[in-house]
N, C-alpha and C positions, 0 to 999 in steps of 0.2 A: 299565597304561594302562586297560585294561577294569576294572578296581577300582576306579580313580578315576572312571570314568563311571558306575558302578554306585553309588558314594556321591554325585556329584554329583545322579546323579537321586532321591535320598532327599530333596534338600533341598527344603522346600516355598517355592513360587515364590510373589510377592506377587500376590494376585488381580485388585488393581485395575491393575498392570501388564500381565498377563495379559489381562484384559478389553480394555485399551487396545490393545494390539496385533492383537488379532483382530478388534476394532470397525475400526481403520485398514485391515487388511486386506480385510475384508468390504466397507468402503464404496469402496474402490479397485476391487475386482473389480464392483461395482454398476455403479460408472461407465462399467466399460470393457465389460461386458455389455450393460447397458440403455440407456446414453445415447449412449455414443460413435458407435455405429451409425448414430443417428439424427440425427447432427449436432448431439449436444446436450454440456453438460457439467453436470455435478453441482457444486452450489455447498455444499450440506452436506445431512446425513442423521443421524436419531436413531434407534436400535433401541427398538421399543416392545410392549407387551402391552395388551390391552384392560383397563380398569378393571372394567367390566361386559361379562356374558357376551352375545354378540350373539346373537340370536334366528335360528336358519338353517333353512329348509324341511326337512322329512324328505328328502325326495326329493333336495335340494342336496347331502346331507353324503357327499364323497367317500369316501374309503377312504386319503387321502393321509397322516393321522399327523398328528403335531406340526409347526410352523413356526417360523419367525423372521420378523419383521414390521418393514419399515423404511418411515419416511416421508421422503421425498426431496424436497430441492428441488433444481429444474433449471433451465437456459435455454439457449435454442436459440442457434447461433453466428451464425446468418443473421439478417441485421440487415430490419427491425425485431426486437430480441429480443423473445421471447414467455418469460415465466416460468411454470414450472407445479410443482404438487405432486403425486407421484405415491406410491403405495402398492407396495411391492416386498416379495415373501415369498421365502423359501427353505424348501424342504420338507425334513423329516429325511431324511437317507440321502443328500442330493443336493448337487453342489458348485454346481451352477447356480442362478440366480436367476430368478423371474417376475415382470412386470410386472402387477398388478391394475388397482386404480382410478387413477382420475388427473383433476384438476381445473386448469384454469386458474387463476393467480394472482388474476385479475379476480374469480373465483367465490367466494374465502375472504371471510366477511363478519366473523368475529371469532375472536380467539384470546385466550383464556383460561388465564393462568397459575396458577389457583387459589389462591395464597396470594402476597403482594407482601411477607408480613413474614418468610420463611423459604425456605430452599433446600428445595424440591419438585420432586419427578419428575414430578406430574402435570399435566397439560395437557387442553384441548379445543380441538376446531377446528369452527368451524362455516363449513361451506358453503352456496351456494342449495338445493342438493339434499340435502344430509348432514351428519350431526352425529355425530363420534367423541368417545368419552373414553378417552386413553391415559394410561400409563405409561411414563416414559422407564426406560430401563436404570439410567441414573444421574441425578441432579439437575443436575450439571455438563454432562453432555451434551445436556441440554435447556437449559440455560441458553445453550450456544454456539449450539444448533440456533435459538433464539428470537431471539438477536443477527443471526444470518446473515437469518434470514428478515425482521424489520423493516427491516433495512438495505434487503434488496432489493425490500420493499412499497415504501418511499421513492424506490429508483432506478427501477423499472420503470412505476409506477403513477403516473399524474398524477391521476387522480381515483378515486372509490369506493375508496378505502385501507379497508383492514380495521381494527377497532377491537381494541386490544391493552386487556386488562384485567387486573386483579389480579396484575400484572408487577412485580417488583423493577426498581429503578432504575438497576442496572448492566445489566440487559436492554436497557432502553432508551435506555441513554447509549453505545450502540455507534455510532449514529449521529454523537452529538457529539463523540466522540473523533475521527471521521474528519475533521470542520469543526475541531478544534483542531490536527489534523496539516495541513491545508490551509493555516490560518489562518498557522502558522509557516513553511509554505514560502513564502507570499505575503510574510510579512515579512522572510524572508530575501532574494527579490528585490529588495523596495524598497531594503534596506540596500546590497545589492550594485550597483544603480542609483545610490543617492546617492552610493557610494563611486568608482565610475565618471566620477560628474559634476563632483566633488571634484576630481578626479586630471586630469581633462581640463581646468577651471579653470586647475590649476596648472601644466599643459604649456601652455596658452595663455598664462598670464603668463610663462613662460619664452620663449617664441618672441617675446613683443614686448618682453621684454626684452632678449634676443638683439639682434634688430633695431637696438633703440636703441644697443647696445654695438657694433653692427657699424658702424654710423654715426658714431658718436664716434672710434671707432678709424681709420677712412679718413681723418675729416677731421683727426686728430692725424697720420697719416703724412704726407699731404700737405704738411702745416705743417712736417713734421719733415723731409722731403725738399728742400723749398724751403732749408730753413735747415742742411742738411747737419748734424742733430744728432748726437753720438756715439751708441755702441750704448746701448740701454736696451731694456729687457724689460719688457713690460705685461703683467698677469695681471688675470684678471676670473674668479671662482667664485663661483658662487650654489648654494648646498646647499636641494633642492627635496623632500624626502622620502626618496625612494630613488634621486633623479636628482642628476648634478652638471653642469653644463655649464662648459667651461674654454675659454678664448684665450688664445693666445700670441702676442704682436706682437714681433718683433725688428727694430729701427731701426738700421739699420748706419751707420757712419761714413761709409761710400762713396756713403750718398744711397738705396742699396736696402732698400727694405721688404718683410721677408720675414714670413709667417705660419708659425710654425715648426711648429705642429700645433693642431689643431682637433678638440675630443673631447668627446663627449656621450655619457654610459653610464651605467652603476651605481657605487654607491658604490666 
């Protein structure tokens, strides 16, 4: 068994799958450590690094070494909901995450996708008092984050929505997909309502016909009773889609009128 495990360890793993698992694990940990304790929930995040080196004052340089940076989008659970964008870092050798800069979503002025004609990991975020140029770990991760960001802006911002420029149509189409789903649900509800109305009309017609039939049968029974008619079976059936109503009257020779059975049920 140990030989098998050693051989299995030598098989190269797909780097994209490894990155996907590690990214999902990191984002789950960020949500648990950074946002959940403040009664917030993380909507999305993207791992990034700067496209250009940021000038840092000499005295500000710590000695904390390398780090990973995540741009996170979150919303408060308490109503009215407040959305924000937070920069989170994880320093080398540490398993914990640290909250750094944070902006309210209202402070976001522009989202620049850099290139609308191809998948690109680069993007810029312009706030009221800050401007950052980033490169996402993958173009697909950037695309997913942009879709969530665009939808969040449409949902939580009534005015002063940020400008999305140089973005691919599939990024901007996230909101259209949601509207299409909503339209489909509305259409299904309308069809169901129409079907119920039609069925109600059919049942109403059945009740009306049944009442007429009952009155006719009573009149016929009275006539048969006076004339002491011989045994006679009278059947009436009307098929209404999934429903059948049946009335059986028996007029006996002794003048007694019996309703053998009255049935209203399925086929």
